N, C-alpha and C positions, 0 to 999 in steps of 0.2 A: 400727603394725604396717607391711609395706611392700605387701602386698596390699588391705589397705583403702583407701591414697593409692591407689593405680593404681584399685580400683574408684568413687573417689570424681572422680577425673579422667575418667575415662571417663564418668561420670554428667553431668557437667559439659560434656564436648563435645557428648552428647548433646541434653543443655537445648538447648546454642547454636545445633546445627543445629537442631535443631527451631523455636526462637525467629525465627532466618534464615528458614526455612522459611516461616512463620507469616506475618510480616513481607512476606515477595516475593508471597504469596498475597493480602494486603491493599492490598500495591502493584498487581496485578490487577485489583481489585475496582475500585480508583478507577480505572484507565485504560479497564474497561468503563464505570465511570459519564461520562466523558468521552468516551467514544466513539473512545478510541485503545487497544482492549485489540487485539493481534494484527498490530498496525504495526510493525516493525522501525525500533526508536531510529536505527539508524546510516544507514539506505538509505530508510526512507518504505516499503518494498515489504511487503508482506501475509507473515506468517507462514503455514506451510502447517498445516493444521487436525492433520496429522497430528502435527505438531511442537507443539501445543498441547496437543491429548490427552496426549504424553508430559510435557510440561513446563508444565504450566498458566500459568506466570507468565515463560514465555519474554518477553524483550525485542528477540532480535537475530532474523534470520532466520540459520539452517545458513551460507550463505554468507558474514553480515557477522562470524558468531562464527568461520570456518575463517580468514576474512581477517584477524585477530587474530592469529593463532596464529605 
């Protein structure tokens, strides 16, 4: 049935997003332990706390992220 296939695909996509989010949080915990949490990996500047509150696993400052676009 087509609706079952759609539902399974949606569940699989949700699971993949959740796995990615968990991996990002685990990486953030490693950065906390390594004392590199909150430091932009592109330019070495501090990521503002407001940004980290919104995206706790952020690895780039907004400036660095915008420069990539």
